[in-house]
C-alpha positions in Angstrom: 35.3 -36.8 -97.9 37.1 -39.1 -100.3 40.9 -39.1 -100.4 40.9 -38.2 -104.1 38.7 -35.1 -103.3 41.1 -34.1 -100.6 44.1 -34.4 -102.9 42.3 -32.4 -105.6 41.9 -29.6 -103.0 45.6 -29.8 -102.1 46.6 -29.6 -105.8 44.3 -26.6 -106.3 46.2 -24.6 -103.6 49.4 -24.4 -105.6 47.6 -22.3 -108.3 46.1 -19.7 -106.1 47.6 -16.1 -106.1 45.0 -14.1 -104.2 45.8 -13.7 -100.5 42.1 -13.8 -99.6 41.6 -17.0 -101.5 44.7 -18.5 -99.9 43.3 -17.7 -96.5 40.0 -19.3 -97.4 41.7 -22.4 -98.8 43.9 -22.6 -95.7 40.7 -22.8 -93.6 39.1 -25.3 -96.0 42.2 -27.6 -96.0 42.4 -27.4 -92.2 38.7 -28.4 -92.0 39.5 -31.3 -94.4 42.4 -32.4 -92.1 40.2 -32.5 -89.0 37.2 -34.1 -90.8 39.3 -37.1 -91.6 42.7 -37.0 -90.1 45.4 -38.8 -92.2 47.5 -41.5 -90.7 50.7 -40.4 -89.0 53.7 -40.9 -91.1 51.7 -41.6 -94.3 52.0 -39.9 -97.6 48.7 -38.0 -97.2 50.0 -36.5 -93.9 53.2 -35.4 -95.7 51.1 -33.7 -98.4 48.9 -31.9 -95.9 52.0 -30.8 -94.0 53.8 -29.4 -97.1 50.7 -27.5 -98.3 49.7 -26.1 -94.9 53.3 -24.9 -94.3 53.3 -23.2 -97.7 49.9 -21.6 -97.2 50.6 -20.5 -93.7 53.8 -18.7 -94.8 51.8 -16.8 -97.4 48.9 -15.6 -95.2 48.5 -12.8 -92.8 49.4 -13.2 -89.1 45.8 -13.3 -87.9 45.2 -16.3 -90.2 48.2 -18.0 -88.7 47.0 -17.3 -85.2 43.7 -19.0 -86.0 45.6 -22.0 -87.5 47.8 -22.2 -84.4 44.7 -22.3 -82.1 43.2 -25.1 -84.1 46.2 -27.3 -84.1 47.4 -26.5 -80.5 45.1 -29.1 -78.9 45.3 -31.7 -81.8 46.9 -34.9 -80.7 47.8 -35.6 -84.3 49.1 -32.6 -86.2 51.6 -32.2 -89.1 55.0 -31.9 -87.4 56.5 -29.5 -89.9 53.6 -27.1 -89.6 53.7 -27.3 -85.8 57.4 -26.5 -85.7 56.9 -23.6 -88.2 54.1 -22.1 -86.1 56.2 -22.6 -82.9 59.0 -20.5 -84.4 56.5 -17.7 -85.6 55.7 -14.5 -83.8 54.6 -15.1 -80.2 50.9 -14.4 -81.0 51.1 -17.3 -83.4 53.5 -19.5 -81.5 51.9 -19.1 -78.0 49.1 -21.7 -78.2 51.4 -24.3 -79.9 54.2 -23.8 -77.4 52.0 -23.9 -74.3 49.7 -26.8 -75.4 50.8 -28.9 -78.4 51.6 -32.5 -77.5 53.3 -33.0 -80.9 56.4 -31.1 -79.7 59.0 -33.4 -78.2 61.3 -32.5 -75.4 64.1 -32.1 -78.0 61.9 -29.7 -80.0 61.2 -27.6 -76.9 64.9 -27.3 -75.9 65.7 -26.3 -79.5 63.1 -23.5 -79.5 64.3 -22.3 -76.1 67.8 -21.8 -77.6 66.5 -20.3 -80.8 63.8 -17.9 -79.7 63.4 -15.2 -77.1 61.8 -14.7 -73.6 58.2 -14.7 -74.8 58.5 -18.1 -76.4 60.2 -19.4 -73.3 57.4 -18.1 -71.1 54.8 -19.9 -73.3 56.8 -23.2 -72.9 57.0 -22.6 -69.2 53.2 -22.6 -69.0 52.8 -26.1 -70.4 50.9 -28.6 -68.2 54.2 -30.6 -67.9 57.7 -29.2 -68.4 60.4 -31.9 -68.3 63.5 -31.3 -66.3 65.7 -30.9 -69.3 63.5 -28.2 -70.7 63.3 -26.4 -67.4 67.0 -26.4 -67.2 67.3 -24.8 -70.6 64.8 -22.1 -69.7 66.7 -21.3 -66.4 69.9 -21.1 -68.4 68.6 -18.6 -70.9 65.5 -17.0 -69.3 65.4 -13.7 -67.5 64.0 -13.5 -64.0 60.4 -13.0 -65.1 60.6 -16.0 -67.4 62.2 -18.2 -64.7 59.7 -17.0 -62.1 56.8 -18.2 -64.4 58.5 -21.6 -64.7 59.0 -22.0 -61.0 55.3 -21.0 -60.4 54.1 -23.8 -62.6 53.6 -26.9 -60.4 53.9 -29.1 -63.6 57.4 -27.9 -64.3 60.0 -30.5 -63.2 63.2 -29.0 -61.7 66.3 -31.0 -61.1 68.3 -30.4 -57.9 70.9 -28.6 -60.1 68.3 -26.3 -61.5 66.8 -25.6 -58.1 70.3 -24.6 -56.9 70.8 -22.3 -59.9 67.5 -20.6 -59.4 68.2 -20.2 -55.6 71.6 -18.5 -56.3 69.8 -16.1 -58.6 67.0 -15.5 -56.1 69.6 -14.3 -53.5 69.8 -11.1 -55.6 66.3 -11.2 -57.3 63.1 -10.5 -55.4 61.2 -11.6 -58.5 62.4 -15.2 -57.9 62.1 -15.3 -54.1 58.3 -15.6 -53.8 57.9 -18.4 -56.4 60.7 -20.4 -54.8 59.3 -20.0 -51.3 55.8 -20.8 -52.4 56.8 -23.9 -54.5 55.9 -27.1 -52.6 59.0 -29.1 -53.7 61.7 -26.5 -53.2 64.4 -28.3 -51.1 64.4 -27.2 -47.5 68.2 -26.5 -47.4 67.8 -24.1 -50.3 65.0 -22.3 -48.6 67.4 -21.8 -45.7 69.9 -20.2 -48.1 67.2 -17.6 -48.7 66.3 -17.0 -45.1 68.5 -13.9 -44.6 67.7 -12.2 -48.0 64.0 -12.4 -48.2 61.5 -10.0 -46.8 59.7 -10.8 -43.5 56.5 -12.3 -45.0 58.5 -14.8 -47.0 60.7 -15.5 -44.1 57.6 -16.4 -42.0 56.5 -18.8 -44.8 59.9 -20.5 -44.7 59.8 -20.9 -41.0 56.2 -22.3 -41.2 57.5 -24.9 -43.7 60.3 -25.8 -41.3 57.9 -26.2 -38.4 56.1 -28.9 -40.4 59.3 -30.9 -41.0 60.5 -33.8 -38.9 63.3 -32.7 -36.6 65.9 -35.0 -38.2 65.0 -33.8 -41.7 65.2 -30.1 -40.6 68.5 -30.6 -39.0 69.9 -32.3 -42.1 68.6 -29.4 -44.3 70.1 -26.7 -42.1 73.4 -28.5 -41.9 73.5 -28.9 -45.7 72.7 -25.2 -46.1 75.4 -24.1 -43.6 78.0 -26.3 -45.2 77.2 -25.0 -48.7 77.3 -21.4 -47.7 80.6 -21.9 -45.8 82.0 -23.6 -48.9 81.0 -20.6 -51.1 82.5 -18.1 -48.7 85.7 -20.1 -48.7 85.8 -20.4 -52.5 85.2 -16.6 -52.8 88.2 -16.0 -50.5 90.2 -18.5 -52.5 89.3 -16.9 -55.8 90.2 -13.4 -54.5 93.6 -14.8 -53.3 94.2 -16.5 -56.6 93.5 -13.4 -58.6 96.1 -11.5 -56.6 98.6 -14.3 -57.2 97.9 -14.4 -60.9 98.0 -10.7 -61.4 101.4 -10.6 -59.6 102.7 -13.3 -61.9 101.3 -11.5 -65.0 103.1 -8.2 -64.0 106.4 -10.3 -63.8 105.6 -11.9 -67.1 105.5 -15.3 -65.4 101.9 -16.2 -66.5 102.6 -19.0 -68.9 102.0 -22.7 -69.6 104.7 -23.8 -67.2 103.0 -21.9 -64.4 99.6 -23.5 -65.2 101.1 -27.0 -65.2 102.8 -26.3 -61.9 99.5 -25.1 -60.4 97.7 -28.2 -61.5 100.5 -30.5 -60.2 100.2 -28.7 -56.8 96.4 -29.3 -56.8 95.8 -25.5 -56.8 92.7 -25.7 -59.0 91.3 -22.3 -58.2 94.7 -20.6 -59.0 94.9 -22.6 -62.2 91.4 -21.6 -63.3 92.0 -18.0 -62.6 95.3 -18.1 -64.6 93.8 -20.2 -67.4 90.9 -17.7 -67.7 93.4 -14.8 -67.8 95.4 -16.4 -70.5 92.5 -17.4 -72.7 90.1 -14.5 -72.2 87.2 -16.6 -70.8 85.7 -16.1 -67.3 86.5 -18.1 -64.2 83.3 -20.2 -64.2 83.9 -21.2 -67.9 87.5 -22.1 -67.1 86.3 -24.3 -64.2 83.7 -26.0 -66.2 86.2 -26.8 -69.0 88.7 -28.2 -66.5 86.2 -30.3 -64.5 84.1 -31.7 -67.3 84.7 -35.4 -68.0 85.2 -34.8 -71.7 88.3 -32.8 -72.8 86.3 -31.2 -75.7 85.6 -27.9 -74.1 89.1 -27.6 -72.9 90.4 -28.4 -76.4 88.2 -25.7 -77.9 89.4 -23.0 -75.5 93.1 -23.9 -75.9 92.8 -24.1 -79.7 91.1 -20.8 -80.0 93.5 -19.1 -77.6 96.6 -20.4 -79.4 97.7 -22.7 -76.7 99.8 -25.5 -78.2 98.7 -29.1 -78.4 101.4 -30.4 -76.0 100.3 -28.0 -73.3 96.6 -28.8 -73.9 97.4 -32.6 -73.5 99.3 -32.0 -70.3 96.5 -30.0 -68.8 93.9 -32.6 -70.0 95.7 -35.5 -68.3 96.4 -33.6 -65.1 92.9 -32.3 -64.5 90.7 -33.9 -61.8 88.0 -34.9 -64.3 90.5 -37.0 -66.3 90.1 -40.8 -66.3 92.6 -43.0 -64.5 94.2 -44.0 -67.8 94.4 -40.5 -69.2 98.2 -40.7 -69.6 97.7 -43.8 -71.7 95.1 -42.0 -73.8 97.3 -38.9 -74.4 97.4 -39.7 -78.1 93.6 -39.8 -78.4 93.3 -36.6 -76.3 95.7 -34.9 -78.7 93.5 -36.0 -81.6 90.6 -34.0 -80.1 92.7 -30.9 -80.4 93.8 -31.7 -83.9 90.2 -32.3 -85.1 89.3 -28.7 -84.3 90.0 -26.1 -86.9 91.2 -22.7 -85.6 88.3 -20.9 -87.3 85.6 -23.2 -85.7 87.3 -22.9 -82.3 87.5 -19.1 -82.4 83.9 -18.8 -83.6 82.7 -21.0 -80.8 84.7 -19.1 -78.3 83.4 -15.8 -79.5 79.9 -17.1 -79.0 80.8 -18.3 -75.5 82.2 -14.9 -74.6 79.1 -13.2 -76.0 76.8 -15.3 -73.8 79.0 -14.6 -70.8 79.0 -10.8 -71.5 75.2 -10.8 -72.1 74.7 -12.6 -68.8 76.8 -10.1 -67.0 75.1 -7.1 -68.5 
C-alpha cells in the first residue's frame, strides 16, 4: 500500500470517537504496519508510534492484549508503543515483557523497578535475561519470582547475585530446589545449603560433588567453610557492637566524636551500628554507605539525619573505601554534601527506610 494511503489512514484515526471504530482502526493500522514496515527512526515510524499509542490507550484491554501479542515477536516495533504496553496490566504486558527484542537491558531494569511481581516474572521468562536485569529482579522480587528466574537457564546470574539468592534460600524452601537444580550454581554455594535442604536435595548436591575433580571440590568446600565462619564471626561482632552502642547511648555518649574514634580505631562494625542508631537506617545500609567508593550515599544519610558537614567529611576521609588522597579532596567531598538539599535528602532517606521496612515485613 502506498505511503500516502497509509498516512491518510493515520490522519483518519484522529477523528474517530466510536470505541468500536477505534478498535477496528487499531487493527487496520497494525495490519498496515506489518504489511510494509516503516524504516526504524524515520518519520513514518514516529507517526505510526504516536497513533498506535493514542489508539491503544483508548481501546479496551482485550484489544490491547491482541496488539501486544502481535508486536511481541516483531523485530521492528514502535518503541513508544512497546514501552506503553510493557507498563500495562500484566495480561497486556506479559507477551511484550517475555519476548520483545525491542526492549533494551535498560528498559527491562526500569520496568523491574516500576512495576510489580507479575511483570518481573514475565521478564524472568525471557529467552535471555542479562546479569544486570537478573540482579534487579533478585533485589525486588519475592521468592516465587526469584525462583522462576533461577529456573530459567537463559537467565545470567553474577556471582554476587548467586550469593544473594543462596542467602535467601537458607530460609526459603521455594528457592532451594531451583538453586540445586541449576547447572551453574557455584559448588561452594551449594555446600552452604547442605545442612538446610531436605534429604532429596542433599542427595542431588552430593551427586554434583561426586562429579567434581577432587581439587575443585576441596577448593569449593574450603571457600564455603571460610565464608560461613566469617558470617558467624560477623554476627558475633554485630551483637557485641550493639551492646557497646546501647551502653554508650544510655550514657548519652553516642555522638560524632565516638563515631570518629571508632573509625580511627578500625572498629568498622561498631561504627556502622552506631551510625545506624544515630541516623535511623539499618546496619546493612550503614555498611554499604561506609564501604562504597563514592561518598554520595554517606552524604545523603548524613544530610538527612542532620549530621554536620564537618563530621560527614571526617567520616568520608576515614572510611576504608576512601581514596588514598581523600584528605586532599576534603573540599570536593564537602561539596557533595552541600549540593544536596535537605528536602531531597530526607525524601530519599524515607524511601530507603520504606524499602528496608518492606523487605523486613
